[in-house]
N, C-alpha and C positions, 0 to 999 in steps of 0.2 A: 382458469385461464386469464391472460392479460389482454389488453386491447390490441398490441402487437401481434397476438396470435391469431386474431380473425381475418378472416379473407372477405371483403367487402362482395356481397352477392348482388346488390342493387345499385345500378346506376340511375340517380335519380333526374339525369338529363334526358333521360328517354321519356318521350311524351306517354308512353304505354303505361307507365307506372301510375298507379292510383292508389288513394287513401284507403287504408284496409277498414276505416270505419265508414266512408260517406261514399267514397267513389270519384272525389275530387282528385285534380292533379297533385301528385305527392311531391312535398317540399321538404320532408323531414325523414330521414333515415334512423331508426333505432336498432341497435344491435345488442340482442340479449345475451346474459351470461351463459346461457345455455347453448350458444352459438345460433339461435333463430334471429331472424329480423322482421322487424315492423316498418311500414311506410305510412306516414300522414299527411294531411294538408297541415296548414299552420293552426288552424283551429283546433282540431284535434289533438295535434302534438302538444298545445297549451294545455288542454284539458287532461291529457293522460300524462303528462312528464312527472308529477310528483308521485303518481300511483307506480309508475314504471321506474323510477329513481333506483330504488333498492336491487333491481335486476337489469338494469342497464350497465353495459360496457363503453358504448358509444351513442351519442345523441347529436347527430350532425344535420345543420340546415344547409339545403341547397342555395347558394347565393344569388342575389338577383343580379342582374346586368348582363353584359354580351356572353352568349354561349349557353345560358341557362334556358330551360325548354319553356 
C-alpha cells in the first residue's frame, strides 16, 4: 500500500488521544504498512522511531501553535 491509500483514523488535535506507551497527550501519529496506527507523545515517538521505520508509511507530528491541542 502507498501512503495515499491510507485513511487517517486519528485526529491528534482531539484532547482524548493519548500516547500508546505512557498515556501523555499524543503529538505524533504513526501509520503502519498493515493499515494500523499508533499515537505517541514526543518522547516515545523519538524512542521508537528507528525501530518502527521499516514498517511505517506515515510518521506525522502535530504542529505546535494555534489550533493544536
